[in-house]
Z-matrix of the N, CA and C atoms (Angstrom, degrees):
N
C 1 1.273
C 2 1.651 1 111.93
N 3 1.468 2 113.22 1 129.38
C 4 1.407 3 115.40 2 -176.30
C 5 1.469 4 114.36 3 -68.31
N 6 1.393 5 115.69 4 149.01
C 7 1.446 6 123.59 5 178.91
C 8 1.578 7 102.80 6 -81.43
N 9 1.304 8 118.83 7 130.76
C 10 1.434 9 117.53 8 171.19
C 11 1.439 10 111.27 9 -91.92
N 12 1.320 11 118.70 10 144.85
C 13 1.500 12 124.71 11 176.67
C 14 1.484 13 106.53 12 -105.67
N 15 1.345 14 116.16 13 138.21
C 16 1.419 15 117.67 14 168.96
C 17 1.477 16 110.26 15 -119.34
N 18 1.393 17 112.11 16 155.19
C 19 1.406 18 122.95 17 178.05
C 20 1.476 19 114.79 18 -137.00
N 21 1.275 20 125.35 19 129.60
C 22 1.396 21 125.12 20 -170.38
C 23 1.635 22 107.20 21 -108.40
N 24 1.330 23 113.73 22 137.58
C 25 1.472 24 124.36 23 167.42
C 26 1.481 25 106.97 24 -118.86
N 27 1.315 26 114.99 25 124.36
C 28 1.579 27 120.16 26 -173.26
C 29 1.532 28 107.73 27 -121.09
N 30 1.454 29 113.71 28 134.20
C 31 1.431 30 122.08 29 170.66
C 32 1.426 31 110.54 30 -118.87
N 33 1.246 32 113.86 31 132.41
C 34 1.465 33 124.17 32 177.72
C 35 1.603 34 108.14 33 -115.94
N 36 1.303 35 116.74 34 126.45
C 37 1.524 36 118.02 35 177.28
C 38 1.407 37 108.80 36 -120.73
N 39 1.309 38 112.80 37 124.65
C 40 1.567 39 118.83 38 174.70
C 41 1.544 40 107.39 39 -98.88
N 42 1.379 41 114.46 40 128.31
C 43 1.331 42 123.89 41 -169.10
C 44 1.506 43 108.10 42 -109.85
N 45 1.334 44 117.43 43 151.56
C 46 1.440 45 122.28 44 171.10
C 47 1.542 46 109.16 45 -83.30
N 48 1.432 47 114.50 46 -173.48
C 49 1.536 48 112.57 47 179.22
C 50 1.449 49 114.30 48 -68.91
N 51 1.410 50 119.37 49 -11.05
C 52 1.489 51 118.10 50 178.51
C 53 1.528 52 106.80 51 -105.86
N 54 1.237 53 117.56 52 20.09
C 55 1.502 54 121.95 53 172.59
C 56 1.590 55 108.01 54 69.25
N 57 1.330 56 120.36 55 25.12
C 58 1.405 57 120.32 56 179.59
C 59 1.560 58 106.89 57 -99.22
N 60 1.355 59 116.96 58 133.42
C 61 1.477 60 120.62 59 -173.23
C 62 1.620 61 109.42 60 -60.10
N 63 1.385 62 115.65 61 128.39
C 64 1.287 63 121.86 62 177.03
C 65 1.668 64 108.64 63 -110.73
N 66 1.203 65 116.78 64 -25.86
C 67 1.431 66 122.78 65 175.76
C 68 1.437 67 113.42 66 -147.17
N 69 1.332 68 120.44 67 140.41
C 70 1.481 69 123.43 68 176.59
C 71 1.615 70 102.15 69 -126.02
N 72 1.250 71 111.58 70 132.16
C 73 1.436 72 120.89 71 -176.84
C 74 1.519 73 109.73 72 -134.34
N 75 1.370 74 117.24 73 128.75
C 76 1.464 75 119.39 74 -178.94
C 77 1.495 76 113.05 75 -132.48
N 78 1.246 77 116.22 76 149.23
C 79 1.458 78 127.50 77 175.50
C 80 1.523 79 110.11 78 -129.21
N 81 1.368 80 111.97 79 143.56
C 82 1.469 81 122.33 80 171.09
C 83 1.503 82 105.02 81 -146.03
N 84 1.305 83 119.40 82 91.91
C 85 1.407 84 117.62 83 -174.90
C 86 1.512 85 116.91 84 -53.12
N 87 1.430 86 108.32 85 -46.25
C 88 1.556 87 113.40 86 -175.02
C 89 1.567 88 109.06 87 -58.63
N 90 1.384 89 117.89 88 -24.96
C 91 1.380 90 120.07 89 -175.43
C 92 1.479 91 112.75 90 -97.60
N 93 1.377 92 114.61 91 4.03
C 94 1.527 93 118.71 92 -178.50
C 95 1.379 94 116.40 93 78.45
N 96 1.399 95 118.66 94 20.28
C 97 1.444 96 115.10 95 -173.39
C 98 1.628 97 100.03 96 -113.90
N 99 1.389 98 116.49 97 132.45
C 100 1.445 99 123.34 98 -176.02
C 101 1.526 100 107.38 99 -132.85
N 102 1.300 101 118.45 100 103.18
C 103 1.455 102 120.86 101 170.43
C 104 1.631 103 110.95 102 58.30
N 105 1.347 104 111.63 103 49.12
C 106 1.510 105 115.66 104 177.60
C 107 1.604 106 108.50 105 -90.52
N 108 1.180 107 113.58 106 141.64
C 109 1.449 108 120.44 107 179.56
C 110 1.570 109 110.42 108 -86.45
N 111 1.229 110 115.53 109 147.15
C 112 1.510 111 122.42 110 -177.12
C 113 1.598 112 106.15 111 -145.08
N 114 1.249 113 113.75 112 156.11
C 115 1.564 114 124.05 113 -175.07
C 116 1.555 115 107.52 114 -99.47
N 117 1.365 116 115.82 115 -21.00
C 118 1.559 117 113.19 116 -173.48
C 119 1.471 118 103.39 117 -157.92
N 120 1.430 119 117.28 118 155.84
C 121 1.403 120 119.36 119 168.34
C 122 1.516 121 105.87 120 -153.54
N 123 1.274 122 116.78 121 157.22
C 124 1.357 123 127.57 122 -179.75
C 125 1.606 124 108.87 123 -139.87
N 126 1.409 125 112.85 124 115.92
C 127 1.447 126 114.28 125 -174.55
C 128 1.474 127 106.54 126 -128.81
N 129 1.451 128 113.93 127 129.43
C 130 1.470 129 122.09 128 -176.27
C 131 1.532 130 107.69 129 -117.43
N 132 1.268 131 121.51 130 128.88
C 133 1.409 132 127.44 131 174.55
C 134 1.518 133 116.97 132 -115.36
N 135 1.205 134 127.61 133 129.08
C 136 1.467 135 127.23 134 -171.86
C 137 1.629 136 105.56 135 -93.75
N 138 1.261 137 113.41 136 114.73
C 139 1.515 138 120.44 137 171.24
C 140 1.404 139 111.74 138 -88.08
N 141 1.390 140 121.17 139 100.24
C 142 1.419 141 122.31 140 -174.08
C 143 1.460 142 113.90 141 -66.41
N 144 1.380 143 113.33 142 -38.66
C 145 1.519 144 117.60 143 -179.92
C 146 1.490 145 113.86 144 -59.76
N 147 1.426 146 115.02 145 -49.79
C 148 1.444 147 118.76 146 179.79
C 149 1.569 148 112.08 147 -85.71
N 150 1.256 149 119.03 148 0.65
C 151 1.559 150 121.81 149 -174.95
C 152 1.514 151 107.52 150 47.43
N 153 1.283 152 120.41 151 59.29
C 154 1.440 153 123.03 152 179.05
C 155 1.483 154 111.90 153 -152.41
N 156 1.301 155 115.73 154 153.02
C 157 1.556 156 121.04 155 171.61
C 158 1.361 157 111.41 156 -88.67
N 159 1.224 158 117.47 157 139.57
C 160 1.523 159 128.28 158 172.92
C 161 1.502 160 104.91 159 -110.46
N 162 1.252 161 113.48 160 137.62
C 163 1.524 162 118.36 161 -170.99
C 164 1.443 163 113.74 162 -135.20
N 165 1.338 164 116.24 163 145.46
C 166 1.471 165 125.71 164 171.76
C 167 1.509 166 105.14 165 -128.35
N 168 1.295 167 115.28 166 118.32
C 169 1.503 168 124.28 167 176.93
C 170 1.512 169 109.75 168 -122.90
N 171 1.203 170 118.66 169 114.68
C 172 1.457 171 125.58 170 -177.32
C 173 1.506 172 114.41 171 -134.87
N 174 1.342 173 114.60 172 138.17
C 175 1.358 174 117.23 173 171.54
C 176 1.540 175 112.22 174 -144.83
N 177 1.240 176 120.16 175 150.64
C 178 1.443 177 123.30 176 -176.23
C 179 1.578 178 107.34 177 -73.87
N 180 1.363 179 114.57 178 156.41
C 181 1.549 180 116.76 179 -178.33
C 182 1.331 181 109.86 180 -74.52
N 183 1.413 182 125.89 181 -10.42
C 184 1.405 183 120.38 182 174.90
C 185 1.571 184 111.05 183 -104.71
N 186 1.345 185 117.13 184 21.64
C 187 1.442 186 118.07 185 175.40
C 188 1.599 187 109.87 186 -72.89
N 189 1.231 188 118.23 187 120.65
C 190 1.520 189 117.56 188 -176.84
C 191 1.448 190 113.78 189 -72.07
N 192 1.290 191 121.18 190 146.57
C 193 1.471 192 124.28 191 -173.16
C 194 1.533 193 110.64 192 -67.94
N 195 1.255 194 118.24 193 -29.53
C 196 1.526 195 117.26 194 177.53
C 197 1.473 196 110.55 195 -74.84
N 198 1.407 197 123.00 196 -22.95
C 199 1.339 198 124.63 197 173.96
C 200 1.489 199 110.31 198 -77.11
N 201 1.412 200 115.96 199 -37.10
C 202 1.469 201 122.31 200 -179.26
C 203 1.575 202 107.40 201 -62.68
N 204 1.390 203 114.27 202 -42.48
C 205 1.454 204 110.90 203 179.63
C 206 1.490 205 112.97 204 -67.50
N 207 1.273 206 121.56 205 -35.54
C 208 1.522 207 120.04 206 174.53
C 209 1.580 208 110.14 207 -67.71
N 210 1.249 209 116.51 208 -38.11
C 211 1.483 210 117.17 209 175.23
C 212 1.503 211 114.91 210 -58.65
N 213 1.422 212 116.44 211 -41.77
C 214 1.476 213 118.64 212 -179.34
C 215 1.539 214 104.44 213 -68.61
N 216 1.228 215 115.55 214 -42.32
C 217 1.593 216 116.26 215 -176.41
C 218 1.521 217 112.34 216 -58.68
N 219 1.406 218 111.82 217 -52.65
C 220 1.399 219 116.08 218 175.18
C 221 1.540 220 122.60 219 -58.81
N 222 1.356 221 107.96 220 -28.31
C 223 1.588 222 118.58 221 174.69
C 224 1.432 223 108.90 222 -72.45
N 225 1.395 224 121.22 223 -40.82
C 226 1.321 225 125.38 224 176.90
C 227 1.613 226 115.40 225 -59.41
N 228 1.357 227 110.11 226 -44.06
C 229 1.413 228 118.03 227 -178.89
C 230 1.477 229 106.92 228 -66.20
N 231 1.328 230 118.68 229 -46.39
C 232 1.563 231 121.62 230 -178.22
C 233 1.580 232 106.57 231 -61.61
N 234 1.348 233 118.92 232 -34.45
C 235 1.453 234 116.98 233 -178.97
C 236 1.522 235 112.32 234 -67.96
N 237 1.388 236 115.25 235 -38.87
C 238 1.431 237 119.44 236 -178.59
C 239 1.560 238 106.49 237 -65.26
N 240 1.367 239 121.35 238 -41.79
C 241 1.365 240 124.69 239 175.59
C 242 1.435 241 111.03 240 -56.92
N 243 1.318 242 118.96 241 -52.78
C 244 1.530 243 125.93 242 174.44
C 245 1.432 244 113.53 243 -53.67
N 246 1.385 245 120.01 244 -43.69
C 247 1.459 246 123.74 245 -177.02
C 248 1.476 247 105.37 246 -62.80
N 249 1.384 248 119.88 247 -43.20
C 250 1.492 249 125.21 248 -178.96
C 251 1.551 250 111.22 249 -58.34
N 252 1.456 251 113.13 250 -49.04
C 253 1.456 252 115.20 251 -176.58
C 254 1.666 253 109.25 252 -67.44
N 255 1.328 254 113.17 253 -39.01
C 256 1.436 255 117.50 254 -172.09
C 257 1.556 256 115.79 255 -71.32
N 258 1.457 257 112.32 256 -31.90
C 259 1.430 258 116.63 257 -167.60
C 260 1.616 259 106.06 258 -116.56
N 261 1.120 260 121.17 259 -20.03
C 262 1.623 261 125.07 260 -167.02
C 263 1.473 262 109.33 261 58.62
N 264 1.250 263 121.44 262 25.80
C 265 1.428 264 124.83 263 175.89
C 266 1.506 265 108.18 264 -87.92
N 267 1.230 266 116.33 265 88.43
C 268 1.555 267 121.74 266 -177.96
C 269 1.568 268 113.17 267 -59.58
N 270 1.441 269 109.86 268 -46.95
C 271 1.370 270 117.82 269 -168.72
C 272 1.597 271 109.50 270 -69.39
N 273 1.288 272 119.97 271 -44.86
C 274 1.520 273 118.84 272 170.80
C 275 1.478 274 112.02 273 -63.42
N 276 1.293 275 120.87 274 -40.66
C 277 1.417 276 118.30 275 -179.68
C 278 1.528 277 113.98 276 -60.51
N 279 1.353 278 114.27 277 -42.23
C 280 1.455 279 121.70 278 174.00
C 281 1.528 280 111.47 279 -59.53
N 282 1.414 281 116.03 280 -35.29
C 283 1.440 282 114.94 281 179.55
C 284 1.490 283 108.64 282 -70.48
N 285 1.417 284 118.16 283 -38.70
C 286 1.424 285 120.07 284 178.40
C 287 1.454 286 112.91 285 -60.56
N 288 1.402 287 117.07 286 -40.42
C 289 1.473 288 120.06 287 175.89
C 290 1.559 289 111.06 288 -62.48
N 291 1.252 290 117.55 289 -36.81
C 292 1.424 291 121.49 290 178.09
C 293 1.703 292 111.85 291 -62.92
N 294 1.283 293 107.65 292 -35.67
C 295 1.464 294 111.90 293 179.21
C 296 1.556 295 107.30 294 -74.17
N 297 1.333 296 120.67 295 -38.73
C 298 1.457 297 123.55 296 174.83
C 299 1.631 298 110.48 297 -57.61
N 300 1.314 299 114.90 298 -39.35
C 301 1.531 300 114.95 299 -179.50
C 302 1.542 301 104.22 300 -71.70
N 303 1.239 302 120.93 301 -38.95
C 304 1.496 303 118.96 302 178.40
C 305 1.462 304 109.16 303 -61.10
N 306 1.345 305 118.98 304 -53.49
C 307 1.448 306 121.19 305 176.09
C 308 1.476 307 116.57 306 -49.26
N 309 1.255 308 119.36 307 -46.14
C 310 1.467 309 127.49 308 179.36
C 311 1.618 310 107.75 309 -63.89
N 312 1.331 311 115.14 310 -41.40
C 313 1.410 312 118.91 311 175.90
C 314 1.423 313 114.58 312 -57.98
N 315 1.424 314 113.37 313 -55.32
C 316 1.466 315 122.21 314 -177.68
C 317 1.514 316 113.88 315 -59.14
N 318 1.285 317 118.57 316 -37.88
C 319 1.487 318 124.07 317 175.52
C 320 1.506 319 116.30 318 -85.76
N 321 1.427 320 113.66 319 -0.97
C 322 1.436 321 124.29 320 178.47
C 323 1.549 322 108.17 321 55.62
N 324 1.316 323 113.63 322 56.67
C 325 1.425 324 120.34 323 -176.81
C 326 1.599 325 109.74 324 -96.77
N 327 1.394 326 110.90 325 -18.18
C 328 1.406 327 116.39 326 -173.75
C 329 1.504 328 109.99 327 -79.93
N 330 1.363 329 115.67 328 135.20
C 331 1.431 330 122.22 329 -175.56
C 332 1.564 331 107.72 330 -89.19
N 333 1.311 332 114.35 331 136.27
C 334 1.534 333 119.44 332 -175.63
C 335 1.528 334 109.19 333 -74.64
């Protein structure tokens, strides 16, 4: 019988009196991350039975809008890379990358 290995990723959310996130802390021991602070997170889980995505999107109330725009852009780029690796669909991944370039251009995120 094979030995199963488990790994834990932990998120702690500190809320204010209105239940708005003030602090996000995460740990992933296998990745060398221990109680690191973050300003935002997006987590997607695939529910195969229901054939739908479950999501948790959180950001702290002091997350600057300019950083949120960068966070979204970098997340979209990462999603297109993941899509390419997961599906081998080069054409759609390239289309997604084109959108990422358009997104960055419209938000003036590209550096001259």
